[in-house]
C-alpha positions as CSV (number, residue, x, y, z in Angstrom):
1,M,-4.1,-26.9,-2.6
2,N,-7.7,-26.5,-1.2
3,F,-9.5,-24.3,-3.7
4,P,-12.4,-23.3,-1.5
5,I,-10.0,-22.2,1.2
6,Y,-7.8,-20.4,-1.5
7,G,-10.9,-18.6,-2.7
8,A,-11.7,-17.6,0.9
9,G,-8.3,-16.2,1.3
10,L,-8.5,-14.4,-2.0
11,M,-11.7,-12.6,-1.1
12,M,-10.6,-11.8,2.3
13,G,-7.3,-10.3,1.0
14,L,-9.1,-8.2,-1.6
15,S,-11.7,-6.9,0.9
16,L,-9.0,-5.7,3.2
17,I,-6.8,-4.1,0.6
18,V,-9.4,-2.1,-1.4
19,A,-9.7,0.7,1.0
20,I,-7.7,3.8,0.0
21,G,-4.5,4.1,2.0
22,A,-1.0,5.4,1.6
23,Q,0.2,2.5,-0.3
24,N,-2.8,2.4,-2.7
25,A,-2.6,6.1,-3.3
26,F,1.1,5.9,-4.3
27,V,0.4,3.0,-6.7
28,L,-2.4,5.0,-8.3
29,R,-0.1,8.1,-8.7
30,Q,2.6,6.0,-10.3
31,G,0.2,4.4,-12.7
32,L,-1.1,7.8,-13.7
33,R,2.4,9.0,-14.4
34,N,3.1,5.7,-16.1
35,E,6.4,5.6,-14.1
36,H,8.0,2.2,-12.9
37,V,4.5,0.8,-12.6
38,F,5.5,-2.9,-13.0
39,A,8.3,-2.6,-10.4
40,I,6.0,-0.8,-7.9
41,C,3.1,-3.2,-8.3
42,L,5.5,-6.2,-7.9
43,A,7.1,-4.6,-4.8
44,C,3.7,-4.1,-3.1
45,G,2.4,-7.6,-4.0
46,L,5.7,-9.2,-2.7
47,S,5.6,-7.2,0.4
48,D,2.1,-8.3,1.1
49,A,2.9,-11.9,0.4
50,V,5.8,-11.8,2.8
51,L,3.7,-10.2,5.5
52,I,0.9,-12.5,5.0
53,T,3.3,-15.5,5.3
54,L,4.6,-14.1,8.6
55,G,1.1,-13.7,9.9
56,V,0.3,-17.4,9.1
57,T,3.5,-18.7,10.5
58,G,3.2,-16.9,13.9
59,F,4.8,-13.5,13.7
60,R,2.4,-12.3,16.5
61,Q,4.5,-14.4,19.0
62,I,7.6,-12.7,17.9
63,A,6.0,-9.3,18.3
64,A,4.8,-10.1,21.7
65,L,8.4,-10.9,22.8
66,L,9.5,-7.5,21.4
67,P,7.3,-4.9,23.1
68,W,9.3,-2.0,21.8
69,L,8.5,-2.9,18.1
70,D,5.0,-1.4,18.2
71,P,5.9,2.2,19.3
72,V,8.9,2.3,17.0
73,M,6.8,1.3,14.0
74,R,3.9,3.6,15.1
75,Y,5.9,6.8,15.5
76,G,8.4,6.2,12.7
77,G,5.5,5.4,10.4
78,A,3.5,8.6,11.5
79,A,6.6,10.8,11.1
80,F,7.2,9.4,7.4
81,L,3.5,9.8,6.5
82,I,3.5,13.4,7.8
83,W,6.6,14.2,5.6
84,Y,5.2,12.5,2.6
85,G,1.9,14.3,2.9
86,A,3.6,17.6,3.2
87,K,5.7,16.8,0.1
88,S,2.6,16.0,-1.9
89,L,0.8,19.1,-0.7
90,Y,3.8,21.2,-1.7
91,S,3.7,19.6,-5.0
92,A,0.0,20.4,-5.6
93,F,0.6,24.1,-4.7
94,R,3.6,24.6,-6.8
95,S,2.1,22.9,-9.9
96,S,2.0,25.1,-13.0
97,G,-0.8,25.4,-15.5
98,A,1.2,23.4,-18.1
99,L,1.6,20.3,-15.9
100,T,0.8,17.1,-17.7
101,V,1.3,13.4,-16.9
102,Q,4.5,13.3,-18.9
103,E,5.8,16.5,-17.4
104,A,5.0,15.6,-13.8
105,G,8.7,15.0,-13.0
106,S,10.2,11.6,-13.2
107,S,12.0,9.9,-10.2
108,S,14.7,7.1,-10.5
109,L,13.5,3.5,-10.0
110,R,15.6,3.3,-6.8
111,K,14.2,6.4,-5.2
112,T,10.7,5.4,-6.2
113,L,11.1,1.8,-4.8
114,I,12.5,3.2,-1.5
115,T,9.5,5.4,-1.1
116,C,7.1,2.6,-2.0
117,L,8.8,0.2,0.5
118,A,8.8,2.8,3.3
119,L,5.0,3.5,2.6
120,T,4.5,-0.3,3.0
121,W,6.8,-1.4,5.7
122,L,6.5,1.7,8.1
123,N,2.8,1.7,8.1
124,P,1.6,-0.3,11.2
125,H,-1.9,-0.6,9.5
126,V,-0.4,-2.9,7.0
127,Y,0.8,-5.3,9.8
128,L,-2.6,-5.1,11.4
129,D,-4.3,-6.2,8.1
130,T,-1.8,-8.7,6.8
131,V,0.0,-10.1,9.9
132,V,-2.5,-9.8,12.7
133,L,-6.0,-10.1,11.0
134,L,-5.2,-12.5,8.2
135,G,-2.9,-14.5,10.4
136,T,-5.6,-14.9,13.0
137,I,-8.3,-15.8,10.4
138,S,-6.0,-18.4,8.9
139,K,-6.1,-20.3,12.2
140,R,-9.8,-21.3,11.3
141,F,-8.4,-23.4,8.4
142,T,-6.1,-25.7,10.5
143,G,-4.0,-27.7,8.1
144,H,-4.9,-25.5,5.2
145,E,-3.2,-22.2,6.1
146,V,-0.9,-22.3,3.1
147,S,-4.0,-22.4,0.8
148,F,-5.5,-19.4,2.6
149,A,-2.2,-17.4,2.6
150,G,-1.8,-18.2,-1.2
151,G,-5.3,-16.8,-1.9
152,A,-4.8,-13.7,0.2
153,A,-1.4,-13.1,-1.5
154,T,-2.9,-13.5,-5.0
155,G,-5.6,-11.0,-4.1
156,S,-2.8,-8.4,-3.3
157,F,-1.1,-9.0,-6.7
158,L,-4.4,-8.8,-8.6
159,F,-5.3,-5.6,-6.9
160,F,-2.0,-3.8,-7.2
161,F,-1.5,-4.7,-10.8
162,S,-5.1,-3.7,-11.6
163,L,-4.7,-0.5,-9.8
164,G,-1.3,0.4,-11.3
165,Y,-2.2,-0.4,-14.9
166,G,-5.9,0.4,-14.7
167,A,-4.9,4.0,-13.8
168,T,-4.2,4.5,-17.5
169,L,-8.0,4.7,-18.1
170,L,-8.1,7.8,-15.9
171,R,-5.1,9.4,-17.6
172,P,-7.1,11.7,-19.9
173,I,-8.8,13.3,-16.9
174,F,-5.3,14.0,-15.3
175,L,-4.0,15.8,-18.3
176,K,-5.8,18.7,-16.7
177,P,-3.6,20.5,-14.0
178,A,-6.5,20.9,-11.6
179,A,-6.9,17.1,-11.5
180,W,-3.3,16.6,-10.6
181,R,-3.5,19.2,-7.8
182,A,-6.6,17.4,-6.5
183,L,-4.9,14.1,-6.6
184,E,-1.8,15.4,-4.7
185,T,-4.0,17.1,-2.1
186,L,-6.0,13.8,-1.7
187,V,-2.7,12.0,-1.3
188,A,-1.5,14.5,1.3
189,L,-4.8,14.3,3.3
190,T,-4.9,10.6,3.2
191,M,-1.2,10.3,4.6
192,W,-2.1,12.8,7.3
193,M,-5.2,11.0,8.3
194,I,-3.4,7.7,8.7
195,A,-0.6,9.5,10.6
196,F,-3.2,11.0,13.0
197,K,-4.8,7.6,13.6
198,L,-1.4,6.2,14.3
199,L,-0.7,8.9,16.9
200,S,-4.1,9.0,18.6
């Protein structure tokens, strides 16, 4: 293990993942609801680790051989994000004044994980960051790609678990119905903005 290169991968992974996106908004929402937080954070971290590994081991060459893969991911991802955004906006408008974190309506672990994995694997931006960008940068560290990938994957795990469990600090704010409505609206707008970028 080359620790300087591991550190470079860690910092690069964190810098790419910090920006608000569909996946991050979902993790934040689950953390605020205190619902399946560990499983969601673990699923996101493992997904990133797999994608980073694919990038380092040359997934770009596979994608070049399958030209239909990009449009399928692009339009399928956009359709899912539009649907999920509409669902969040509907939730914001139908919320009652008595809404609290505990009363926000629980979902099964299976349904929650399916949504989380869809937000992750159907979003082409995730492939751009993890597979293409990190995969390309790793080539600068010939012979030490594993250290770079390990650092980037560690960054993902650190970020998701910090976001999921750190959301508890914000929970008193979200005991107010208006804060939940604002969050659901922000999630909807984020999903639609990403979908628009995919389609444009």
